[in-house]
TORPA-4810 file (N, C-alpha, C, O; in nm, 3 decimals):
<nodes>
NODE_1_-0.892_13.120_20.972_-0.767_13.085_20.907_-0.746_13.176_20.786_-0.838_13.196_20.706_M
NODE_2_-0.626_13.230_20.771_-0.592_13.319_20.661_-0.534_13.236_20.548_-0.445_13.154_20.569_V
NODE_3_-0.586_13.258_20.429_-0.538_13.185_20.311_-0.421_13.261_20.250_-0.431_13.380_20.222_E
NODE_4_-0.311_13.190_20.228_-0.194_13.251_20.165_-0.210_13.245_20.014_-0.248_13.142_19.959_F
NODE_5_-0.180_13.355_19.948_-0.184_13.358_19.801_-0.047_13.407_19.751_0.007_13.506_19.799_R
NODE_6_0.005_13.334_19.653_0.129_13.377_19.591_0.103_13.499_19.504_-0.004_13.512_19.447_Y
NODE_7_0.200_13.589_19.495_0.183_13.707_19.409_0.184_13.667_19.261_0.240_13.563_19.227_P
NODE_8_0.124_13.748_19.174_0.127_13.717_19.031_0.271_13.705_18.982_0.357_13.785_19.020_P
NODE_9_0.296_13.607_18.899_0.430_13.587_18.842_0.529_13.521_18.934_0.647_13.517_18.902_G
NODE_10_0.485_13.468_19.048_0.579_13.412_19.145_0.658_13.295_19.089_0.775_13.277_19.123_W
NODE_11_0.595_13.213_19.004_0.666_13.097_18.951_0.784_13.140_18.866_0.893_13.084_18.878_Q
NODE_12_0.763_13.239_18.781_0.871_13.288_18.697_0.983_13.347_18.782_1.100_13.325_18.754_E
NODE_13_0.946_13.423_18.884_1.047_13.483_18.971_1.123_13.376_19.047_1.245_13.387_19.065_L
NODE_14_1.054_13.273_19.092_1.120_13.165_19.166_1.220_13.093_19.078_1.326_13.053_19.125_A
NODE_15_1.187_13.077_18.951_1.276_13.007_18.860_1.394_13.094_18.821_1.508_13.049_18.823_V
NODE_16_1.367_13.219_18.784_1.473_13.303_18.729_1.563_13.364_18.835_1.678_13.395_18.807_S
NODE_17_1.512_13.380_18.956_1.590_13.444_19.060_1.597_13.595_19.046_1.666_13.661_19.123_G
NODE_18_1.527_13.651_18.948_1.523_13.795_18.929_1.392_13.850_18.982_1.287_13.788_18.968_L
NODE_19_1.400_13.966_19.042_1.275_14.031_19.082_1.211_14.089_18.956_1.276_14.102_18.852_S
NODE_20_1.085_14.121_18.965_1.015_14.179_18.851_1.082_14.311_18.810_1.095_14.340_18.692_E
NODE_21_1.123_14.388_18.908_1.190_14.516_18.881_1.323_14.493_18.808_1.353_14.561_18.709_K
NODE_22_1.402_14.396_18.856_1.530_14.365_18.791_1.507_14.320_18.647_1.579_14.361_18.555_E
NODE_23_1.408_14.235_18.628_1.377_14.184_18.494_1.333_14.298_18.403_1.374_14.305_18.287_R
NODE_24_1.249_14.388_18.454_1.201_14.501_18.375_1.314_14.595_18.335_1.307_14.661_18.232_D
NODE_25_1.417_14.602_18.417_1.528_14.692_18.390_1.629_14.636_18.289_1.714_14.710_18.240_E
NODE_26_1.619_14.508_18.259_1.711_14.448_18.161_1.677_14.500_18.021_1.560_14.516_17.987_L
NODE_27_1.780_14.525_17.940_1.754_14.564_17.801_1.701_14.444_17.722_1.725_14.329_17.759_P
NODE_28_1.631_14.470_17.613_1.579_14.361_17.530_1.691_14.267_17.486_1.670_14.147_17.472_E
NODE_29_1.809_14.322_17.464_1.922_14.242_17.416_1.968_14.138_17.518_2.048_14.050_17.484_S
NODE_30_1.920_14.146_17.641_1.958_14.050_17.745_1.875_13.922_17.739_1.900_13.830_17.817_A
NODE_31_1.777_13.916_17.650_1.685_13.802_17.644_1.707_13.719_17.519_1.742_13.772_17.413_F
NODE_32_1.686_13.589_17.531_1.691_13.502_17.414_1.578_13.538_17.318_1.596_13.540_17.196_A
NODE_33_1.461_13.566_17.375_1.344_13.608_17.297_1.310_13.752_17.338_1.225_13.773_17.425_F
NODE_34_1.374_13.850_17.275_1.360_13.988_17.322_1.220_14.047_17.307_1.176_14.120_17.396_P
NODE_35_1.149_14.016_17.200_1.015_14.074_17.181_0.923_14.030_17.294_0.841_14.108_17.341_R
NODE_36_0.937_13.905_17.336_0.853_13.850_17.443_0.915_13.870_17.580_0.851_13.848_17.683_E
NODE_37_1.043_13.914_17.581_1.120_13.930_17.705_1.122_13.799_17.785_1.097_13.796_17.905_R
NODE_38_1.152_13.691_17.711_1.159_13.558_17.772_1.302_13.509_17.770_1.378_13.535_17.676_K
NODE_39_1.338_13.439_17.874_1.467_13.373_17.889_1.585_13.471_17.891_1.655_13.487_17.791_E
NODE_40_1.605_13.537_18.006_1.721_13.626_18.019_1.851_13.545_18.010_1.858_13.431_18.055_P
NODE_41_1.952_13.606_17.951_2.082_13.541_17.931_2.191_13.622_18.001_2.286_13.668_17.938_L
NODE_42_2.176_13.638_18.132_2.264_13.730_18.205_2.379_13.663_18.278_2.469_13.731_18.326_I
NODE_43_2.376_13.530_18.287_2.485_13.457_18.350_2.473_13.310_18.309_2.379_13.272_18.240_D
NODE_44_2.567_13.228_18.352_2.570_13.087_18.311_2.443_13.013_18.352_2.390_12.934_18.274_A
NODE_45_2.397_13.037_18.472_2.277_12.966_18.519_2.155_12.999_18.434_2.076_12.911_18.400_R
NODE_46_2.140_13.126_18.399_2.026_13.165_18.316_2.038_13.109_18.174_1.937_13.075_18.112_H
NODE_47_2.160_13.101_18.123_2.179_13.040_17.991_2.137_12.893_17.997_2.068_12.846_17.907_V
NODE_48_2.179_12.822_18.101_2.140_12.681_18.116_1.989_12.666_18.127_1.931_12.573_18.071_Q
NODE_49_1.925_12.758_18.200_1.779_12.753_18.213_1.711_12.781_18.080_1.609_12.720_18.048_E
NODE_50_1.766_12.873_18.002_1.709_12.905_17.871_1.716_12.783_17.778_1.623_12.757_17.702_A
NODE_51_1.825_12.711_17.786_1.840_12.589_17.705_1.739_12.484_17.751_1.673_12.421_17.669_I
NODE_52_1.728_12.467_17.880_1.638_12.365_17.935_1.492_12.393_17.902_1.413_12.300_17.884_A
NODE_53_1.456_12.520_17.894_1.315_12.556_17.870_1.285_12.598_17.728_1.172_12.635_17.696_R
NODE_54_1.383_12.592_17.642_1.368_12.641_17.506_1.246_12.582_17.436_1.171_12.654_17.369_F
NODE_55_1.225_12.453_17.450_1.114_12.388_17.380_0.979_12.415_17.445_0.876_12.368_17.396_D
NODE_56_0.977_12.490_17.553_0.851_12.524_17.620_0.801_12.664_17.585_0.689_12.701_17.620_Q
NODE_57_0.884_12.742_17.516_0.846_12.878_17.480_0.741_12.872_17.369_0.761_12.809_17.266_V
NODE_58_0.630_12.938_17.393_0.520_12.939_17.296_0.498_13.080_17.243_0.544_13.178_17.301_Q
NODE_59_0.428_13.087_17.131_0.394_13.216_17.075_0.507_13.283_16.998_0.507_13.404_16.980_G
NODE_60_0.603_13.202_16.952_0.714_13.256_16.874_0.724_13.179_16.742_0.681_13.064_16.733_V
NODE_61_0.781_13.243_16.643_0.799_13.178_16.513_0.930_13.099_16.512_1.013_13.115_16.601_T
NODE_62_0.946_13.015_16.412_1.072_12.942_16.400_1.187_13.037_16.367_1.301_13.011_16.405_N
NODE_63_1.157_13.146_16.298_1.261_13.247_16.273_1.307_13.306_16.406_1.427_13.326_16.427_K
NODE_64_1.213_13.335_16.495_1.250_13.387_16.627_1.329_13.282_16.706_1.420_13.317_16.781_E
NODE_65_1.295_13.156_16.689_1.372_13.049_16.754_1.515_13.044_16.700_1.609_13.025_16.776_R
NODE_66_1.530_13.062_16.568_1.665_13.067_16.509_1.746_13.180_16.571_1.862_13.162_16.609_D
NODE_67_1.684_13.297_16.582_1.753_13.414_16.639_1.784_13.392_16.788_1.892_13.428_16.835_E
NODE_68_1.689_13.334_16.860_1.710_13.306_17.003_1.824_13.206_17.020_1.906_13.220_17.111_A
NODE_69_1.830_13.106_16.934_1.936_13.005_16.945_2.072_13.071_16.923_2.169_13.038_16.992_W
NODE_70_2.081_13.164_16.827_2.208_13.235_16.806_2.247_13.314_16.931_2.364_13.317_16.969_R
NODE_71_2.149_13.379_16.994_2.178_13.454_17.117_2.224_13.360_17.228_2.316_13.392_17.304_R
NODE_72_2.159_13.245_17.238_2.197_13.147_17.341_2.339_13.097_17.314_2.417_13.083_17.408_I
NODE_73_2.372_13.069_17.188_2.507_13.023_17.156_2.611_13.128_17.194_2.716_13.094_17.250_Q
NODE_74_2.584_13.254_17.167_2.676_13.362_17.203_2.691_13.373_17.355_2.802_13.387_17.406_Q
NODE_75_2.578_13.365_17.426_2.583_13.374_17.571_2.653_13.253_17.632_2.726_13.265_17.730_A
NODE_76_2.631_13.135_17.573_2.698_13.014_17.623_2.849_13.028_17.610_2.924_12.990_17.700_A
NODE_77_2.893_13.081_17.499_3.036_13.103_17.480_3.089_13.205_17.582_3.194_13.184_17.643_K
NODE_78_3.015_13.313_17.599_3.056_13.420_17.691_3.067_13.369_17.835_3.161_13.405_17.907_K
NODE_79_2.970_13.286_17.878_2.966_13.240_18.017_3.021_13.099_18.035_3.004_13.037_18.140_F
NODE_80_3.087_13.047_17.931_3.151_12.915_17.936_3.053_12.803_17.970_3.077_12.721_18.059_D
NODE_81_2.941_12.801_17.899_2.840_12.696_17.914_2.853_12.603_17.795_2.848_12.646_17.680_V
NODE_82_2.868_12.475_17.823_2.882_12.377_17.715_2.747_12.347_17.652_2.649_12.317_17.721_E
NODE_83_2.743_12.357_17.520_2.623_12.321_17.444_2.644_12.184_17.381_2.741_12.164_17.308_L
NODE_84_2.555_12.091_17.408_2.564_11.958_17.348_2.486_11.950_17.218_2.505_11.857_17.139_N
NODE_85_2.399_12.047_17.195_2.315_12.047_17.076_2.375_12.139_16.970_2.434_12.242_17.000_E
NODE_86_2.359_12.097_16.844_2.410_12.179_16.734_2.309_12.284_16.691_2.346_12.389_16.638_K
NODE_87_2.180_12.256_16.713_2.076_12.352_16.677_1.957_12.333_16.770_1.948_12.235_16.844_N
NODE_88_1.865_12.429_16.764_1.749_12.426_16.855_1.656_12.310_16.826_1.582_12.268_16.915_W
NODE_89_1.658_12.257_16.705_1.571_12.143_16.672_1.598_12.024_16.764_1.507_11.951_16.800_H
NODE_90_1.724_12.007_16.800_1.762_11.896_16.888_1.699_11.909_17.027_1.676_11.808_17.094_E
NODE_91_1.673_12.030_17.070_1.610_12.051_17.200_1.467_11.997_17.202_1.419_11.951_17.305_L
NODE_92_1.401_12.002_17.088_1.266_11.946_17.078_1.271_11.795_17.066_1.199_11.724_17.137_F
NODE_93_1.355_11.745_16.978_1.356_11.601_16.952_1.410_11.520_17.069_1.368_11.406_17.089_T
NODE_94_1.501_11.575_17.147_1.554_11.502_17.263_1.446_11.478_17.368_1.454_11.384_17.447_R
NODE_95_1.345_11.566_17.367_1.236_11.553_17.463_1.113_11.486_17.401_1.005_11.486_17.460_N
NODE_96_1.131_11.428_17.281_1.023_11.356_17.217_0.912_11.446_17.164_0.800_11.401_17.141_G
NODE_97_0.944_11.572_17.145_0.843_11.666_17.094_0.868_11.689_16.946_0.982_11.688_16.899_R
NODE_98_0.761_11.710_16.873_0.775_11.740_16.731_0.812_11.886_16.716_0.784_11.969_16.802_S
NODE_99_0.877_11.916_16.603_0.916_12.053_16.576_0.791_12.136_16.551_0.696_12.089_16.488_L
NODE_100_0.791_12.260_16.599_0.674_12.345_16.579_0.659_12.382_16.431_0.758_12.403_16.361_P
NODE_101_0.538_12.389_16.387_0.509_12.430_16.250_0.469_12.576_16.251_0.413_12.626_16.349_K
NODE_102_0.499_12.643_16.144_0.464_12.786_16.132_0.315_12.801_16.114_0.266_12.913_16.102_E
</nodes>
């Protein structure tokens, strides 16, 4: 019997719908978190996914979260995505998570 193994990064690709090559070709400005190249903001669906996963992003500072939230707000406006939250802090508290400390 042959054992099937998923390729590295398959979960991220399955969620984002982008191939690794497509993701690599995006400019840093296309991401909510450009230094980490996390959460592409290329269409309405990706903006919604970035909002949904915002509180799961690790290894970033609160300043980077502030900057990412501004990018998400701009992308939401561009792609006509309704934001129910006024700031990124609400994304943590709505899920019962405490705000990250620096």
